[in-house]
PAZAPA-4460 file (N, C-alpha, C; in steps of 0.05 Angstrom, whole numbers, plus 32768, in hexadecimal, padded with zeros to 4 digits):
% residues 269
    n_x    n_y    n_z   ca_x   ca_y   ca_z    c_x    c_y    c_z   seq   type   mol
   8011   7FE8   8000   8000   8000   8000   8012   8019   8000     1      M     A
   801A   8021   7FE8   802E   8036   7FE6   8025   8050   7FF1     2      R     A
   800B   8056   7FED   8001   8070   7FF8   7FFE   8070   8016     3      H     A
   8001   8059   8023   7FFF   8057   8040   801B   8056   804C     4      A     A
   8030   805A   803C   804B   805A   8047   804E   8071   805B     5      L     A
   805F   806D   806E   8065   8082   8082   8070   809A   8073     6      L     A
   8067   80B1   807B   8070   80CA   8070   808E   80CD   8071     7      N     A
   809B   80D4   805A   80B8   80D6   8059   80C3   80E7   8070     8      R     A
   80B8   80FE   8075   80C2   8110   808A   80BE   8104   80A5     9      R     A
   80A8   80F6   80A8   80A2   80E9   80C2   80B7   80D5   80C9    10      V     A
   80BD   80C3   80B6   80D1   80AE   80BC   80ED   80BA   80C0    11      L     A
   80F3   80CE   80B0   810D   80DC   80B4   810F   80E6   80D0    12      V     A
   80F9   80F3   80D9   80F9   80FE   80F4   80FC   80E9   810A    13      G     A
   80ED   80D3   8106   80EF   80BD   811A   810B   80B3   811D    14      L     A
   8118   80AE   8106   8133   80A4   8108   8146   80B8   8112    15      F     A
   8144   80D1   8109   8157   80E6   8112   8155   80EB   812F    16      A     A
   813C   80EA   813A   8139   80EF   8157   8142   80D8   8168    17      A     A
   8140   80C0   815E   8145   80A9   816F   815F   809A   816A    18      T     A
   816D   80A2   8155   8186   8094   814E   819F   80A5   8153    19      L     A
   819D   80B8   8165   81B4   80CA   816A   81C9   80BB   817A    20      A     A
   81DA   80AE   816B   81EF   809E   8178   820A   80AE   8179    21      L     A
   8209   80C7   8170   8221   80D7   8171   8230   80D7   8157    22      G     A
   8241   80EB   8153   8250   80EE   813A   826E   80EF   813F    23      V     A
   8277   80EB   8157   8294   80EB   815C   82A1   80D3   814E    24      A     A
   82B7   80D8   8141   82C5   80C3   8132   82D7   80B4   8145    25      N     A
   82CC   80A0   8153   82DB   8091   8167   82E4   8077   815B    26      I     A
   82FD   8071   815B   8308   8058   8150   8306   8042   8166    27      R     A
   82F7   802D   8160   82F4   8017   8174   830E   8007   8176    28      P     A
   8311   7FFC   818E   8329   7FEB   8192   8327   7FD2   8180    29      A     A
   833E   7FC9   8177   833F   7FB1   8167   8336   7F99   8177    30      A     A
   8325   7F88   816B   831C   7F70   8178   8332   7F5A   8177    31      A     A
   8336   7F4C   818D   834B   7F38   818D   833F   7F1C   818E    32      T     A
   8325   7F19   8192   8319   7EFF   8194   830F   7EF5   8179    33      G     A
   8301   7EDF   8179   82F6   7ED4   8160   82DE   7EE4   8156    34      P     A
   82D2   7EDC   8140   82BB   7EE9   8134   82A5   7EEB   8149    35      A     A
   8295   7F00   8148   827E   7F03   815A   8267   7EF3   814F    36      L     A
   825D   7EE1   8160   8246   7ED1   8159   822D   7EE1   815F    37      K     A
   821D   7EE6   814B   8206   7EF8   814D   81EC   7EEA   8146    38      I     A
   81D8   7EEB   8158   81BE   7EDF   8154   81AC   7EF2   8145    39      A     A
   819D   7EE7   8131   818B   7EF6   8121   8173   7EE4   811B    40      V     A
   815B   7EEF   8119   8144   7EDF   8114   8142   7ED7   80F7    41      E     A
   8145   7EEA   80E4   8143   7EE4   80C8   8127   7EE3   80BE    42      G     A
   8114   7EEF   80CD   80F7   7EEE   80C5   80EA   7F09   80CA    43      E     A
   80FA   7F1F   80C6   80F0   7F39   80CD   80F8   7F4E   80B9    44      Y     A
   80EE   7F4C   80A0   80F5   7F5F   808B   80EA   7F7B   8091    45      P     A
   80F9   7F90   8089   8113   7F8F   807A   812B   7F8F   808D    46      P     A
   8127   7F89   80A6   813D   7F8A   80B9   814F   7F71   80B8    47      F     A
   8142   7F5A   80B7   8152   7F42   80B4   8140   7F2C   80A8    48      N     A
   814A   7F20   8093   813C   7F0B   8085   814F   7EFA   8075    49      E     A
   8145   7EE4   806A   8155   7ED3   8058   814D   7EDA   803C    50      V     A
   8161   7EE2   802B   815B   7EEA   8010   8157   7ED2   7FFE    51      D     A
   8153   7ED7   7FE4   814D   7EC2   7FD1   8165   7EAF   7FCD    52      K     A
   817D   7EB9   7FD4   8194   7EA8   7FD2   819A   7E98   7FEB    53      K     A
   8188   7E9B   7FFF   818B   7E8D   8018   819E   7E9A   802C    54      G     A
   81A5   7EB3   8027   81B7   7EC2   8038   81A8   7ED6   8049    55      K     A
   81B2   7EDA   8061   81A6   7EEE   8073   81AB   7F0A   8068    56      L     A
   8197   7F1B   8068   819A   7F36   805E   8188   7F48   806F    57      S     A
   818B   7F63   806B   817A   7F76   8079   818A   7F8B   8088    58      G     A
   817C   7F9E   8093   8188   7FB5   80A1   8198   7FAB   80B9    59      F     A
   818D   7F99   80C9   819B   7F8F   80E1   81B5   7F81   80D8    60      D     A
   81B4   7F71   80C3   81CB   7F62   80BA   81E2   7F75   80B1    61      I     A
   81DA   7F8A   80A2   81EE   7F9D   8098   81FA   7FAE   80AF    62      D     A
   81E9   7FB5   80C2   81F3   7FC4   80DA   8206   7FB2   80E9    63      I     A
   8200   7F99   80ED   8211   7F86   80FB   822C   7F84   80ED    64      A     A
   822C   7F81   80D3   8245   7F7F   80C4   8256   7F99   80C6    65      N     A
   8248   7FAF   80C5   8257   7FC9   80C8   8263   7FCC   80E4    66      A     A
   8254   7FC3   80F8   825F   7FC5   8113   8277   7FB2   8116    67      V     A
   8274   7F9A   810C   828B   7F87   810D   82A3   7F92   80FF    68      C     A
   829F   7F9E   80E8   82B6   7FAA   80DA   82C4   7FBF   80EA    69      K     A
   82B4   7FD0   80F8   82C0   7FE5   8109   82CF   7FD9   8120    70      Q     A
   82C6   7FC2   812A   82D4   7FB5   8140   82EA   7FA2   8136    71      M     A
   82EF   7FA3   811C   8304   7F93   8110   8302   7F75   8116    72      Q     A
   82E9   7F6C   8113   82E3   7F50   8116   82CF   7F49   8100    73      T     A
   82C3   7F31   8101   82AF   7F29   80EE   8297   7F1F   80FC    74      S     A
   8280   7F1E   80ED   8267   7F14   80F8   8262   7EF7   80F0    75      C     A
   8259   7EE8   8103   8250   7ECC   80FD   8233   7ECB   8105    76      Q     A
   8221   7ECB   80F1   8204   7ECC   80F8   81F9   7EB1   80FE    77      F     A
   81E7   7EB1   8112   81D9   7E99   811A   81BB   7E9E   811A    78      V     A
   81AC   7E90   810A   818F   7E94   810A   8183   7E87   8123    79      R     A
   8171   7E96   8130   8165   7E8D   8149   8148   7E95   814A    80      Q     A
   8136   7E83   8152   811A   7E8A   8155   8117   7EA2   8168    81      P     A
   8105   7EB4   8162   8103   7ECC   8172   80FE   7EC7   818F    82      W     A
   80EC   7EB4   8195   80E4   7EAF   81B1   80FB   7EA5   81C2    83      A     A
   8110   7E9A   81B5   8127   7E8F   81C4   8140   7EA1   81C3    84      L     A
   813C   7EB9   81B7   8153   7ECA   81B2   8163   7ED2   81CB    85      M     A
   8155   7EDB   81DF   8163   7EE4   81F8   816D   7ECC   8208    86      I     A
   815D   7EB7   8209   8166   7E9F   8217   8181   7E95   820C    87      D     A
   8184   7E95   81F1   819C   7E8B   81E5   81B4   7E9D   81EB    88      G     A
   81AF   7EB7   81ED   81C4   7ECA   81F3   81CE   7EC5   8210    89      L     A
   81BB   7EC3   8222   81C2   7EBF   823E   81D1   7EA4   8242    90      V     A
   81C9   7E90   8232   81D6   7E76   8234   81F2   7E75   8227    91      A     A
   81FA   7E8B   8219   8214   7E8C   820D   8216   7E7F   81F2    92      G     A
   81FF   7E7B   81E5   81FF   7E6F   81CA   820A   7E81   81B4    93      N     A
   820A   7E9B   81BA   8215   7EAF   81A8   821C   7EC8   81B8    94      Y     A
   822A   7EDA   81AB   8235   7EF2   81B9   8221   7F09   81BA    95      D     A
   8212   7F0D   81A4   8201   7F25   81A2   81E6   7F1D   8195    96      L     A
   81D3   7F2E   8199   81BA   7F2D   818A   81B7   7F47   817B    97      V     A
   81B8   7F45   8160   81B3   7F5D   814F   819C   7F56   813D    98      I     A
   8184   7F59   8148   816C   7F4F   813A   8153   7F60   8142    99      S     A
   8157   7F7B   8141   8141   7F8D   8147   8135   7F87   8163   100      S     A
   8147   7F85   8177   813F   7F7F   8192   813A   7F98   81A2   101      L     A
   8122   7F9C   81AB   811A   7FB4   81BA   8128   7FB4   81D5   102      S     A
   8131   7FCC   81DD   813D   7FD0   81F7   8126   7FD5   820B   103      I     A
   8122   7FC4   821E   810D   7FC7   8232   8119   7FC2   824E   104      T     A
   810C   7FCC   8262   8115   7FC8   827E   8114   7FAA   8285   105      N     A
   80FF   7F9C   827C   80FD   7F80   8282   8115   7F70   8276   106      A     A
   811C   7F77   825E   8132   7F69   8251   814D   7F71   825E   107      R     A
   814F   7F89   8268   8168   7F91   8275   816D   7F81   828F   108      R     A
   8159   7F75   8299   815D   7F64   82B1   816D   7F4B   82A9   109      Q     A
   816D   7F43   8290   817B   7F2B   8287   8193   7F30   8277   110      R     A
   8193   7F45   8266   81A9   7F4A   8254   81AF   7F68   8254   111      I     A
   81C6   7F70   8248   81CD   7F8C   8244   81C9   7F93   8227   112      D     A
   81CA   7FAD   8222   81C5   7FB7   8207   81DA   7FCC   81FF   113      F     A
   81DE   7FCE   81E5   81ED   7FE6   81DB   81D9   7FFD   81DB   114      S     A
   81E3   8014   81D1   81D1   802A   81CC   81BE   8022   81B5   115      E     A
   81A7   8030   81B4   8194   802A   819F   81A0   8031   8184   116      A     A
   819B   8020   8170   81A4   8027   8155   818C   802D   8142   117      Y     A
   8174   802A   814B   815C   8036   813E   8144   8033   8151   118      Y     A
   8130   8044   814C   8118   8044   815C   8100   804B   814A   119      T     A
   80EB   803C   814C   80D2   8044   813F   80BB   803C   8152   120      T     A
   80A4   8049   814F   808D   8043   8160   8080   8029   8158   121      P     A
   806E   801F   8168   805D   8008   8162   8043   8012   8156   122      A     A
   8037   8002   8144   801E   800A   8138   800C   7FF2   8133   123      K     A
   7FF2   7FF7   8130   7FE0   7FE3   8126   7FDC   7FE7   8108   124      F     A
   7FD7   7FD1   80FA   7FD0   7FD1   80DE   7FB6   7FC2   80DA   125      V     A
   7FA4   7FCD   80CA   7F8B   7FC0   80C5   7F82   7FC6   80A8   126      A     A
   7F6D   7FB8   80A0   7F62   7FBC   8085   7F57   7FD9   8083   127      K     A
   7F5A   7FE5   806B   7F52   8001   8067   7F35   8005   806F   128      K     A
   7F24   7FF3   8066   7F07   7FF8   806A   7EFD   7FEF   8086   129      D     A
   7F0F   7FE7   8097   7F06   7FDE   80B2   7EFD   7FF5   80C4   130      L     A
   7F09   800D   80BF   7F02   8025   80CE   7F04   8021   80EC   131      A     A
   7F1B   8018   80F6   7F1F   8013   8112   7F30   8029   811E   132      L     A
   7F2D   802D   8138   7F40   803C   8148   7F4C   8028   815C   133      T     A
   7F65   802D   8163   7F74   801A   8174   7F6E   801F   8192   134      A     A
   7F55   801B   8199   7F4C   801E   81B5   7F40   8003   81BE   135      T     A
   7F3F   7FFF   81D8   7F34   7FE6   81E2   7F18   7FE2   81D9   136      L     A
   7F07   7FF7   81DA   7EEB   7FF4   81D1   7EE9   7FED   81B4   137      D     A
   7EF9   7FFA   81A3   7EF8   7FF6   8186   7F02   7FDA   817F   138      A     A
   7F16   7FD0   818E   7F22   7FB7   8187   7F16   7F9F   8196   139      L     A
   7F03   7FA4   81A7   7EF7   7F8E   81B7   7EEC   7F78   81A5   140      K     A
   7EF5   7F60   81AA   7EEC   7F49   819A   7EFB   7F45   8180   141      G     A
   7F0D   7F57   8179   7F1C   7F55   8161   7F34   7F42   8164   142      R     A
   7F3D   7F36   814F   7F55   7F26   814F   7F6D   7F37   8148   143      K     A
   7F80   7F39   815B   7F98   7F49   8157   7FB1   7F37   8156   144      V     A
   7FBF   7F38   8140   7FD7   7F27   813C   7FEF   7F35   8146   145      A     A
   8002   7F25   8152   801A   7F31   815D   8030   7F1B   815D   146      V     A
   8049   7F23   815B   805E   7F0F   815D   8063   7F08   817B   147      Q     A
   8068   7EEE   817F   806D   7EE4   819B   8086   7EF0   81A6   148      K     A
   8086   7EF2   81C1   809E   7EF9   81D0   80AA   7F15   81C9   149      A     A
   8098   7F27   81C1   80A1   7F42   81BA   8095   7F56   81CD   150      T     A
   80A0   7F6F   81CC   8095   7F84   81DC   8078   7F8A   81D4   151      T     A
   8072   7F85   81BA   8057   7F8A   81B0   8043   7F76   81BC   152      H     A
   804B   7F5D   81BF   803A   7F49   81CC   8035   7F51   81E9   153      E     A
   804A   7F59   81F7   8046   7F60   8213   8034   7F79   8216   154      R     A
   8036   7F8C   8203   8025   7FA3   8205   8008   7F9B   8201   155      Y     A
   8002   7F8B   81ED   7FE7   7F82   81E8   7FDB   7F74   8201   156      L     A
   7FEB   7F62   820C   7FE1   7F52   8223   7FDB   7F64   823B   157      S     A
   7FED   7F78   8240   7FE9   7F89   8258   7FD5   7F9F   8254   158      S     A
   7FD1   7FA9   823B   7FBF   7FBF   8237   7FA3   7FB7   822D   159      H     A
   7FA1   7FA0   821F   7F88   7F98   8214   7F7D   7F7F   8221   160      F     A
   7F8E   7F6F   822D   7F86   7F58   823D   7F74   7F46   822D   161      G     A
   7F5D   7F3E   8239   7F4A   7F2C   822C   7F36   7F3B   821B   162      S     A
   7F3A   7F55   8219   7F27   7F65   8209   7F29   7F60   81EB   163      G     A
   7F41   7F57   81E2   7F45   7F50   81C6   7F4F   7F33   81C5   164      V     A
   7F4C   7F27   81AE   7F57   7F0C   81AA   7F73   7F0F   819E   165      E     A
   7F87   7F0A   81AF   7FA3   7F0D   81A6   7FAC   7EF2   8198   166      I     A
   7FB4   7EF5   817F   7FBD   7EDD   8170   7FDB   7EE0   816C   167      V     A
   7FEA   7ECD   8178   8007   7ECF   8179   8014   7EBF   8162   168      R     A
   8029   7ECA   8156   8037   7EBE   8140   8055   7EBC   8146   169      Y     A
   8062   7EA9   813A   807F   7EA6   813E   808F   7EBC   8130   170      A     A
   8084   7EC6   811A   8091   7EDB   810B   807D   7EF0   8102   171      T     A
   8088   7F08   80FD   8076   7F1E   80F3   806B   7F18   80D7   172      L     A
   807B   7F0E   80C4   8070   7F07   80AA   8059   7EF4   80AB   173      P     A
   8059   7EE1   80BE   8043   7ECE   80C1   802A   7EDD   80CA   174      A     A
   802E   7EF1   80DB   8017   7F01   80E5   800B   7F11   80CE   175      A     A
   801C   7F1F   80BF   8011   7F30   80A9   8005   7F1F   8093   176      T     A
   8010   7F07   808F   8004   7EF5   807B   7FE7   7EEE   8082   177      A     A
   7FE2   7EE8   809B   7FC7   7EE2   80A4   7FB5   7EFB   80A4   178      D     A
   7FC1   7F12   80A8   7FB1   7F2B   80A6   7FA8   7F2E   8089   179      L     A
   7FBA   7F2A   8076   7FB3   7F2C   8059   7F9D   7F18   8051   180      A     A
   7F9D   7F00   805E   7F8A   7EEB   8058   7F6F   7EF0   8067   181      K     A
   7F6E   7F04   8078   7F56   7F09   8087   7F51   7EF8   809F   182      G     A
   7F66   7EEA   80A8   7F63   7ED8   80BF   7F65   7EE8   80DA   183      K     A
   7F70   7F00   80D9   7F71   7F11   80F1   7F69   7F2D   80E8   184      V     A
   7F62   7F3E   80FB   7F58   7F59   80F4   7F6E   7F6E   80F4   185      D     A
   7F82   7F6B   8105   7F97   7F7E   8107   7FB1   7F70   810D   186      L     A
   7FC7   7F7E   8107   7FE2   7F76   8110   7FEE   7F8D   811F   187      V     A
   7FFC   7F86   8135   8009   7F9A   8146   8027   7F94   8146   188      F     A
   8037   7FA8   813D   8054   7FA3   813B   8062   7FBE   8138   189      A     A
   807C   7FBC   8133   808D   7FD3   812D   8083   7FE1   8114   190      D     A
   8080   7FFB   8115   8075   800A   80FE   8086   8008   80E5   191      A     A
   80A0   800A   80E8   80B2   8009   80D1   80B2   7FED   80C4   192      L     A
   80B2   7FD8   80D5   80B1   7FBD   80CA   8097   7FB9   80BB   193      A     A
   8081   7FC3   80C6   8067   7FC0   80B9   8066   7FD0   809E   194      L     A
   8071   7FE8   809F   8071   7FF9   8087   8082   7FED   8071   195      S     A
   809B   7FE7   8077   80AE   7FDF   8062   80AC   7FC1   805C   196      Q     A
   80A2   7FB1   806F   80A0   7F95   806B   8085   7F8B   8062   197      G     A
   8070   7F9C   8065   8055   7F93   805E   8045   7FA8   804D   198      F     A
   8043   7FC0   8057   8031   7FD3   804A   803A   7FDB   802E   199      L     A
   8054   7FDA   8028   805D   7FE1   800D   805B   7FC9   7FFA   200      I     A
   8054   7FB2   8004   8052   7F9A   7FF3   8036   7F98   7FE6   201      T     A
   8033   7F87   7FD2   8019   7F84   7FC6   8004   7F7A   7FDA   202      D     A
   800C   7F68   7FEC   7FF9   7F5E   8000   7FF0   7F73   8014   203      K     A
   8000   7F88   8017   7FFA   7F9D   802A   7FEB   7FB5   801F   204      G     A
   7FE4   7FB5   8006   7FD8   7FCC   7FF9   7FBD   7FD4   8005   205      K     A
   7FAF   7FC1   8010   7F94   7FC7   801A   7F93   7FCD   8038   206      S     A
   7FAB   7FD2   8044   7FAC   7FD5   8061   7FB9   7FF0   8068   207      F     A
   7FB2   7FFA   8080   7FBC   8014   8089   7FC3   8012   80A7   208      V     A
   7FD2   8026   80B0   7FD7   8029   80CC   7FBE   8032   80DA   209      F     A
   7FBA   8028   80F3   7FA3   802F   8103   7FAC   8038   811E   210      V     A
   7FA1   804E   8128   7FA7   8057   8143   7FC1   8067   8146   211      G     A
   7FC8   806D   815F   7FDF   807F   8164   7FFA   8070   8163   212      P     A
   8010   807F   8164   802A   8074   8168   802D   806B   8185   213      D     A
   8038   8054   8189   803D   804A   81A4   805B   8045   81A8   214      L     A
   8067   8052   81BB   8084   804F   81BF   8088   8039   81D5   215      V     A
   8094   8023   81CD   8098   800D   81DF   80B6   8009   81E2   216      L     A
   80C0   8009   81FB   80DD   8005   81FF   80ED   801E   81F9   217      G     A
   8107   801B   81F6   811A   8031   81F3   812A   802F   81D9   218      N     A
   811D   8025   81C4   812B   8022   81AB   8135   8006   81A7   219      G     A
   8143   8002   8190   814E   7FE8   8189   816C   7FE8   818D   220      I     A
   8175   7FD5   819C   8192   7FD3   81A3   819E   7FB8   819D   221      G     A
   81B7   7FB6   81A1   81C5   7F9C   819F   81C6   7F8E   81BA   222      I     A
   81BC   7F76   81BB   81BB   7F67   81D4   81D6   7F5A   81DB   223      G     A
   81DE   7F5E   81F3   81F9   7F54   81FD   81F5   7F45   8217   224      V     A
   8203   7F2F   821B   8202   7F21   8234   820C   7F32   824A   225      R     A
   8201   7F30   8262   8209   7F40   8279   8226   7F3A   8280   226      K     A
   8234   7F4F   828C   824F   7F4B   8294   8263   7F51   827F   227      G     A
   825B   7F5E   8268   826D   7F63   8252   826D   7F81   824C   228      Q     A
   8273   7F91   825F   8273   7FAE   825C   8286   7FB8   8247   229      A     A
   829D   7FAB   8244   82B0   7FB3   8230   82A5   7FAF   8214   230      D     A
   8297   7F99   8210   828B   7F94   81F6   8275   7FA8   81F0   231      L     A
   8265   7FAF   8203   8251   7FC4   81FF   825E   7FDE   81F7   232      V     A
   8273   7FE5   8204   8282   7FFE   81FD   828C   7FFD   81E0   233      T     A
   8297   7FE7   81D8   82A1   7FE4   81BD   828A   7FE6   81A9   234      Q     A
   8274   7FDA   81AF   825C   7FDB   819D   8253   7FF8   819A   235      L     A
   8251   8006   81B0   8248   8022   81AF   825B   8033   819F   236      N     A
   8275   802F   81A2   8289   803D   8192   8286   8037   8175   237      R     A
   8281   801E   816E   827D   8016   8152   8264   8023   8146   238      A     A
   824F   8023   8156   8236   8030   814C   823A   804E   8147   239      L     A
   8249   805B   8159   824F   8077   8155   8260   807B   813C   240      T     A
   8273   8069   8138   8285   806C   8121   8277   8068   8106   241      A     A
   8264   8055   8105   8257   8051   80EB   8243   8067   80E5   242      I     A
   823A   8075   80FA   822A   808D   80F5   823C   80A3   80EA   243      R     A
   8253   80A6   80F5   8265   80BB   80EE   8271   80B8   80D2   244      A     A
   8276   809F   80C9   8284   809C   80AF   8270   8098   8098   245      D     A
   8256   8099   809E   8242   8097   8089   8238   807B   8083   246      G     A
   8244   8067   8090   823C   804B   808C   821E   8047   8093   247      S     A
   8216   8052   80AA   81FB   804E   80B4   81E7   8059   809F   248      Y     A
   81EC   8071   8095   81DA   807D   8082   81D9   806D   8068   249      Q     A
   81F0   8063   8060   81F1   8053   8047   81E1   803A   804A   250      S     A
   81E3   802D   8061   81D4   8014   8066   81B6   801B   8066   251      I     A
   81AE   8030   8074   8192   8037   8076   8186   803C   805B   252      G     A
   8195   8049   8049   818A   8050   802F   8184   8037   801E   253      S     A
   8190   8020   8024   818A   8008   8016   816E   7FFD   801C   254      K     A
   8164   8004   8033   814B   7FF7   803C   8134   800B   8040   255      Y     A
   813A   8024   8044   8125   8038   804A   8126   804F   8037   256      F     A
   810F   8058   802D   810F   806E   801A   8110   808A   8027   257      P     A
   8122   808E   8039   8125   80A7   8047   8141   80A9   8053   258      F     A
   814A   80C1   8058   8164   80C4   8065   8162   80C0   8083   259      G     A
   8179   80BC   8090   8179   80B7   80AD   8186   80CD   80BD   260      L     A
   818D   80E3   80B0   819C   80F8   80BE   818E   8113   80C0   261      N     A
   8176   8115   80B4   8168   812F   80B5   8160   8137   80D1   262      A     A
   8163   8150   80D9   815C   8158   80F4   813D   815A   80F7   263      P     A
   8135   815A   8110   8119   815E   8116   810B   8144   811B   264      G     A
   80F3   8145   8127   80E3   812E   812C   80C6   8135   8128   265      A     A
   80B7   8122   811D   809A   8126   8119   808C   810E   8121   266      M     A
   8072   8111   8128   8062   80FA   812F   805B   80EB   8116   267      A     A
   8059   80D0   8117   8051   80C0   8100   8033   80C4   80FB   268      M     A
   802D   80C6   80E1   8011   80C9   80D9   8005   80AD   80D3   269      Q     A
***
């Protein structure tokens, strides 16, 4: 649904306001250990997915590779089901999670995070002709799809409770696929993932955003096992460096039809 894309200035503002990682050209220390093993879901376009050649691709993947390059090491990607992502990190199965992982207080109890490398609000998507508002009264009895083990699922459970029928999916594409088939009434997820991964596709042409922007968590960061403060510092330095040298903007331009450095912030329409 190309006419339902997020306004160019709106998305520019969202990214500019929330991705201020600094512009100081800080050279990270050279890594002396082996390649960083990084968990990624591979089911969250355009951030991370498996392309037609069977290779992982997307914004998260390119950011991870740029960060590894700054740290003078390499990335070894490990696909992991979303619901097991944090458990695997805590267990030591990999070093990092770079898979659009929201920074929340609940998650901080188990793992540490880098600074945020992007932030967008959460939104509902519904059929154009449904004429819904995202309130408890309007959604009462409706089927709302959401990905399991996400901040979006927790928000629905805590704010809507039994007032709506929450239908949980292992992946966001599975949820939007059932929305397109009419099996659910709405999908609740990250606005940018819904816009770029669904609304601009042929299957998404008949759908629109519904209701207000909802800010959940403190942006998207890199998940790190607790007790690794030096690694967090290196990651933050690398994120700052790729902003300063233009790598971040170059990566963003591959996936999003807007710049990432314009000043100002606006509410999403």
